[in-house]
ROBA-384333 format. One record per residue: residue number from 1; residue in three letters; x, y, z of N, C-alpha, C in turn. Coordinates in steps of 0.1 Angstrom, whole numbers, plus 5000, padded with zeros to 4 digits. Last residue first. Layout:
<rs>
seq / type / n_xx / n_yy / n_zz / ca_xx / ca_yy / ca_zz / c_xx / c_yy / c_zz
NUM / ala / X / Y / Z / X / Y / Z / X / Y / Z;
...
</rs>
This chain:
<rs>
seq / type / n_xx / n_yy / n_zz / ca_xx / ca_yy / ca_zz / c_xx / c_yy / c_zz
130 / cys / 0384 / 1942 / 0643 / 0384 / 1948 / 0628 / 0373 / 1941 / 0616;
129 / gly / 0375 / 1926 / 0665 / 0373 / 1940 / 0664 / 0376 / 1947 / 0650;
128 / pro / 0406 / 1907 / 0667 / 0390 / 1906 / 0669 / 0389 / 1925 / 0670;
127 / lys / 0428 / 1903 / 0639 / 0424 / 1906 / 0653 / 0409 / 1910 / 0652;
126 / asn / 0430 / 1894 / 0613 / 0429 / 1884 / 0619 / 0428 / 1889 / 0637;
125 / pro / 0433 / 1920 / 0594 / 0420 / 1912 / 0595 / 0417 / 1900 / 0607;
124 / asp / 0445 / 1948 / 0609 / 0447 / 1937 / 0606 / 0435 / 1927 / 0610;
123 / pro / 0443 / 1979 / 0589 / 0440 / 1972 / 0603 / 0442 / 1956 / 0599;
122 / pro / 0474 / 1994 / 0576 / 0461 / 1988 / 0573 / 0457 / 1981 / 0585;
121 / pro / 0493 / 2023 / 0591 / 0494 / 2002 / 0585 / 0473 / 2002 / 0586;
120 / val / 0494 / 2050 / 0582 / 0487 / 2044 / 0590 / 0487 / 2028 / 0584;
119 / val / 0505 / 2081 / 0578 / 0507 / 2070 / 0574 / 0504 / 2060 / 0583;
118 / pro / 0486 / 2108 / 0576 / 0497 / 2103 / 0582 / 0496 / 2087 / 0576;
117 / lys / 0482 / 2131 / 0545 / 0479 / 2122 / 0555 / 0489 / 2116 / 0561;
116 / met / 0479 / 2159 / 0527 / 0490 / 2153 / 0536 / 0484 / 2143 / 0544;
115 / phe / 0464 / 2180 / 0522 / 0464 / 2166 / 0514 / 0475 / 2158 / 0520;
114 / arg / 0472 / 2204 / 0536 / 0459 / 2198 / 0537 / 0455 / 2181 / 0530;
113 / phe / 0495 / 2213 / 0532 / 0495 / 2202 / 0540 / 0480 / 2193 / 0543;
112 / thr / 0487 / 2233 / 0514 / 0496 / 2222 / 0509 / 0492 / 2208 / 0518;
111 / asn / 0473 / 2256 / 0522 / 0465 / 2240 / 0521 / 0473 / 2234 / 0515;
110 / asn / 0486 / 2275 / 0531 / 0485 / 2274 / 0519 / 0478 / 2262 / 0511;
109 / asp / 0494 / 2280 / 0558 / 0478 / 2282 / 0554 / 0477 / 2278 / 0541;
108 / pro / 0525 / 2275 / 0562 / 0514 / 2263 / 0566 / 0498 / 2264 / 0561;
107 / thr / 0546 / 2290 / 0546 / 0532 / 2293 / 0547 / 0524 / 2279 / 0549;
106 / ala / 0569 / 2279 / 0554 / 0568 / 2294 / 0558 / 0554 / 2297 / 0560;
105 / leu / 0568 / 2251 / 0548 / 0571 / 2258 / 0560 / 0569 / 2271 / 0567;
104 / met / 0568 / 2259 / 0520 / 0560 / 2251 / 0526 / 0556 / 2251 / 0541;
103 / phe / 0595 / 2273 / 0520 / 0581 / 2277 / 0514 / 0569 / 2269 / 0521;
102 / glu / 0609 / 2250 / 0525 / 0611 / 2261 / 0534 / 0602 / 2270 / 0531;
101 / thr / 0611 / 2233 / 0506 / 0604 / 2228 / 0519 / 0600 / 2240 / 0526;
100 / thr / 0615 / 2247 / 0483 / 0603 / 2243 / 0482 / 0596 / 2239 / 0499;
99 / pro / 0636 / 2278 / 0487 / 0638 / 2262 / 0482 / 0620 / 2258 / 0489;
98 / gln / 0628 / 2305 / 0462 / 0627 / 2300 / 0478 / 0626 / 2285 / 0478;
97 / his / 0646 / 2322 / 0436 / 0635 / 2310 / 0441 / 0638 / 2304 / 0455;
96 / thr / 0650 / 2348 / 0421 / 0651 / 2342 / 0432 / 0641 / 2336 / 0435;
95 / val / 0667 / 2367 / 0396 / 0655 / 2357 / 0397 / 0659 / 2349 / 0410;
94 / lys / 0671 / 2402 / 0384 / 0675 / 2390 / 0396 / 0665 / 2383 / 0396;
93 / phe / 0690 / 2420 / 0354 / 0681 / 2412 / 0367 / 0682 / 2401 / 0375;
92 / asp / 0695 / 2444 / 0330 / 0702 / 2434 / 0345 / 0689 / 2429 / 0352;
91 / asp / 0686 / 2442 / 0301 / 0704 / 2442 / 0306 / 0705 / 2436 / 0322;
90 / gln / 0670 / 2417 / 0285 / 0671 / 2424 / 0294 / 0686 / 2426 / 0300;
89 / lys / 0672 / 2394 / 0267 / 0677 / 2406 / 0260 / 0677 / 2416 / 0271;
88 / val / 0688 / 2358 / 0271 / 0676 / 2370 / 0274 / 0682 / 2383 / 0271;
87 / met / 0696 / 2340 / 0258 / 0684 / 2338 / 0256 / 0677 / 2349 / 0262;
86 / ser / 0723 / 2345 / 0263 / 0719 / 2351 / 0248 / 0705 / 2348 / 0248;
85 / leu / 0730 / 2339 / 0292 / 0727 / 2347 / 0289 / 0721 / 2353 / 0272;
84 / tyr / 0738 / 2308 / 0285 / 0725 / 2311 / 0290 / 0718 / 2328 / 0287;
83 / lys / 0763 / 2309 / 0270 / 0753 / 2302 / 0265 / 0740 / 2302 / 0273;
82 / ala / 0777 / 2328 / 0286 / 0775 / 2334 / 0267 / 0760 / 2325 / 0266;
81 / ala / 0783 / 2317 / 0308 / 0774 / 2331 / 0308 / 0772 / 2331 / 0294;
80 / val / 0800 / 2295 / 0299 / 0783 / 2295 / 0305 / 0774 / 2308 / 0307;
79 / glu / 0818 / 2313 / 0290 / 0812 / 2304 / 0282 / 0799 / 2299 / 0289;
78 / pro / 0829 / 2329 / 0315 / 0822 / 2335 / 0303 / 0819 / 2328 / 0293;
77 / ser / 0818 / 2312 / 0344 / 0826 / 2313 / 0335 / 0820 / 2321 / 0322;
76 / gln / 0802 / 2333 / 0371 / 0802 / 2320 / 0360 / 0810 / 2322 / 0348;
75 / leu / 0803 / 2340 / 0401 / 0805 / 2343 / 0389 / 0805 / 2334 / 0379;
74 / lys / 0777 / 2334 / 0427 / 0792 / 2328 / 0420 / 0791 / 2332 / 0410;
73 / gly / 0753 / 2338 / 0436 / 0763 / 2344 / 0442 / 0776 / 2341 / 0436;
72 / asn / 0736 / 2319 / 0426 / 0738 / 2314 / 0436 / 0749 / 2323 / 0445;
71 / ile / 0754 / 2329 / 0396 / 0744 / 2319 / 0401 / 0747 / 2315 / 0414;
70 / tyr / 0756 / 2353 / 0373 / 0758 / 2349 / 0388 / 0747 / 2340 / 0391;
69 / leu / 0770 / 2366 / 0343 / 0761 / 2360 / 0353 / 0766 / 2354 / 0364;
68 / gln / 0773 / 2398 / 0328 / 0776 / 2388 / 0336 / 0769 / 2379 / 0343;
67 / asn / 0762 / 2423 / 0321 / 0766 / 2411 / 0311 / 0774 / 2400 / 0317;
66 / lys / 0759 / 2436 / 0343 / 0768 / 2444 / 0335 / 0772 / 2432 / 0325;
65 / arg / 0742 / 2409 / 0358 / 0749 / 2423 / 0362 / 0761 / 2427 / 0353;
64 / lys / 0720 / 2387 / 0365 / 0728 / 2391 / 0357 / 0729 / 2408 / 0359;
63 / glu / 0714 / 2359 / 0384 / 0713 / 2373 / 0386 / 0724 / 2377 / 0375;
62 / val / 0696 / 2335 / 0405 / 0700 / 2339 / 0391 / 0700 / 2356 / 0391;
61 / thr / 0695 / 2315 / 0431 / 0692 / 2332 / 0426 / 0701 / 2332 / 0416;
60 / tyr / 0670 / 2292 / 0447 / 0685 / 2296 / 0438 / 0685 / 2308 / 0435;
59 / gly / 0666 / 2259 / 0460 / 0663 / 2273 / 0461 / 0676 / 2277 / 0453;
58 / val / 0666 / 2230 / 0460 / 0673 / 2236 / 0470 / 0670 / 2253 / 0471;
57 / asn / 0641 / 2227 / 0445 / 0642 / 2220 / 0458 / 0652 / 2228 / 0468;
56 / ala / 0652 / 2236 / 0422 / 0640 / 2241 / 0428 / 0636 / 2239 / 0442;
55 / ser / 0683 / 2244 / 0411 / 0672 / 2230 / 0417 / 0663 / 2239 / 0424;
54 / ile / 0708 / 2247 / 0386 / 0700 / 2252 / 0398 / 0692 / 2241 / 0400;
53 / arg / 0717 / 2229 / 0365 / 0731 / 2243 / 0374 / 0721 / 2247 / 0384;
52 / leu / 0710 / 2210 / 0354 / 0713 / 2209 / 0364 / 0721 / 2214 / 0374;
51 / asp / 0698 / 2217 / 0327 / 0716 / 2216 / 0328 / 0720 / 2213 / 0342;
50 / arg / 0672 / 2222 / 0336 / 0672 / 2210 / 0331 / 0690 / 2206 / 0329;
49 / ser / 0680 / 2248 / 0348 / 0675 / 2236 / 0357 / 0677 / 2223 / 0348;
48 / leu / 0685 / 2263 / 0324 / 0696 / 2261 / 0338 / 0692 / 2247 / 0346;
47 / gln / 0661 / 2262 / 0312 / 0674 / 2256 / 0308 / 0683 / 2255 / 0319;
46 / gly / 0644 / 2279 / 0331 / 0642 / 2263 / 0330 / 0655 / 2255 / 0323;
45 / val / 0657 / 2302 / 0332 / 0656 / 2292 / 0342 / 0654 / 2281 / 0342;
44 / met / 0650 / 2309 / 0304 / 0666 / 2307 / 0309 / 0670 / 2298 / 0319;
43 / ala / 0623 / 2310 / 0302 / 0629 / 2299 / 0297 / 0647 / 2295 / 0302;
42 / thr / 0620 / 2330 / 0320 / 0617 / 2320 / 0321 / 0627 / 2305 / 0317;
41 / lys / 0632 / 2349 / 0304 / 0638 / 2347 / 0319 / 0633 / 2333 / 0323;
40 / glu / 0613 / 2351 / 0284 / 0628 / 2351 / 0283 / 0636 / 2340 / 0297;
39 / met / 0592 / 2358 / 0297 / 0594 / 2345 / 0290 / 0606 / 2342 / 0287;
38 / glu / 0599 / 2384 / 0307 / 0594 / 2375 / 0315 / 0595 / 2359 / 0309;
37 / ser / 0602 / 2399 / 0282 / 0612 / 2397 / 0290 / 0607 / 2388 / 0301;
36 / thr / 0577 / 2398 / 0274 / 0585 / 2389 / 0263 / 0600 / 2386 / 0273;
35 / lys / 0564 / 2412 / 0289 / 0558 / 2399 / 0288 / 0568 / 2391 / 0281;
34 / ala / 0576 / 2437 / 0285 / 0578 / 2430 / 0295 / 0575 / 2413 / 0295;
33 / glu / 0566 / 2441 / 0257 / 0584 / 2442 / 0262 / 0582 / 2435 / 0273;
32 / gly / 0540 / 2444 / 0262 / 0545 / 2433 / 0254 / 0560 / 2429 / 0255;
31 / ala / 0537 / 2467 / 0278 / 0534 / 2451 / 0280 / 0538 / 2441 / 0274;
30 / gly / 0567 / 2489 / 0270 / 0549 / 2487 / 0270 / 0551 / 2468 / 0276;
29 / gly / 0589 / 2493 / 0261 / 0591 / 2497 / 0274 / 0573 / 2494 / 0278;
28 / pro / 0580 / 2500 / 0229 / 0592 / 2498 / 0240 / 0584 / 2507 / 0254;
27 / gly / 0547 / 2485 / 0227 / 0557 / 2491 / 0221 / 0572 / 2491 / 0232;
26 / ala / 0520 / 2477 / 0228 / 0529 / 2468 / 0231 / 0547 / 2472 / 0226;
25 / tyr / 0489 / 2485 / 0239 / 0501 / 2489 / 0237 / 0510 / 2477 / 0239;
24 / gly / 0465 / 2458 / 0240 / 0467 / 2474 / 0235 / 0483 / 2476 / 0231;
23 / ala / 0460 / 2441 / 0267 / 0457 / 2445 / 0254 / 0458 / 2461 / 0249;
22 / thr / 0485 / 2432 / 0287 / 0474 / 2443 / 0288 / 0471 / 2441 / 0276;
21 / ser / 0500 / 2405 / 0310 / 0498 / 2413 / 0299 / 0485 / 2424 / 0298;
20 / thr / 0519 / 2390 / 0331 / 0508 / 2397 / 0334 / 0505 / 2403 / 0317;
19 / val / 0528 / 2358 / 0341 / 0530 / 2369 / 0332 / 0516 / 2377 / 0329;
18 / leu / 0542 / 2338 / 0365 / 0530 / 2346 / 0360 / 0533 / 2357 / 0354;
17 / ala / 0559 / 2309 / 0362 / 0558 / 2321 / 0363 / 0546 / 2329 / 0358;
16 / leu / 0572 / 2279 / 0382 / 0557 / 2286 / 0374 / 0559 / 2303 / 0375;
15 / leu / 0584 / 2250 / 0376 / 0585 / 2264 / 0375 / 0571 / 2268 / 0373;
14 / leu / 0583 / 2218 / 0389 / 0580 / 2228 / 0378 / 0577 / 2241 / 0383;
13 / ala / 0613 / 2203 / 0394 / 0602 / 2207 / 0402 / 0594 / 2212 / 0390;
12 / ala / 0635 / 2194 / 0385 / 0637 / 2194 / 0400 / 0620 / 2195 / 0403;
11 / thr / 0635 / 2192 / 0358 / 0640 / 2181 / 0362 / 0633 / 2182 / 0380;
10 / thr / 0608 / 2213 / 0347 / 0621 / 2214 / 0350 / 0623 / 2197 / 0353;
9 / asn / 0586 / 2232 / 0325 / 0586 / 2215 / 0331 / 0603 / 2217 / 0333;
8 / val / 0574 / 2262 / 0328 / 0584 / 2252 / 0323 / 0586 / 2243 / 0330;
7 / his / 0540 / 2278 / 0320 / 0547 / 2266 / 0326 / 0560 / 2261 / 0323;
6 / ile / 0528 / 2305 / 0326 / 0536 / 2299 / 0315 / 0542 / 2288 / 0326;
5 / phe / 0496 / 2320 / 0327 / 0505 / 2313 / 0333 / 0512 / 2308 / 0324;
4 / arg / 0479 / 2352 / 0323 / 0486 / 2340 / 0320 / 0497 / 2335 / 0327;
3 / lys / 0457 / 2380 / 0325 / 0466 / 2372 / 0333 / 0469 / 2359 / 0324;
2 / lys / 0450 / 2410 / 0314 / 0445 / 2398 / 0311 / 0458 / 2390 / 0316;
1 / met / 0429 / 2441 / 0323 / 0441 / 2430 / 0322 / 0440 / 2416 / 0322;
</rs>
């Protein structure tokens, strides 16, 4: 099994989607279709972020139900739905992203805080002992 990372640059943050693909069968319902579906959803979420309809810093839920688009639980207009749902062929799906700060606080052992140092003013060269 081969794993690939697809990076989608957004204005709010860097979205990262893990796409797992297997060599071999890529017919209906196979790995090729799953890979394409994930890439389509990642592209749609990236476009929503670029259009400032969602933000990774705040968190979001994007859902397609019965050919209708819901962003953070709110039904979107048919024009908005047509623009974004045309990017995805999958019938129904839900993409949820936890707010960045909430994720960092919920997982303090993920080594994110390891690189954060307290801000300390530089020593004063005029004081004795410096």
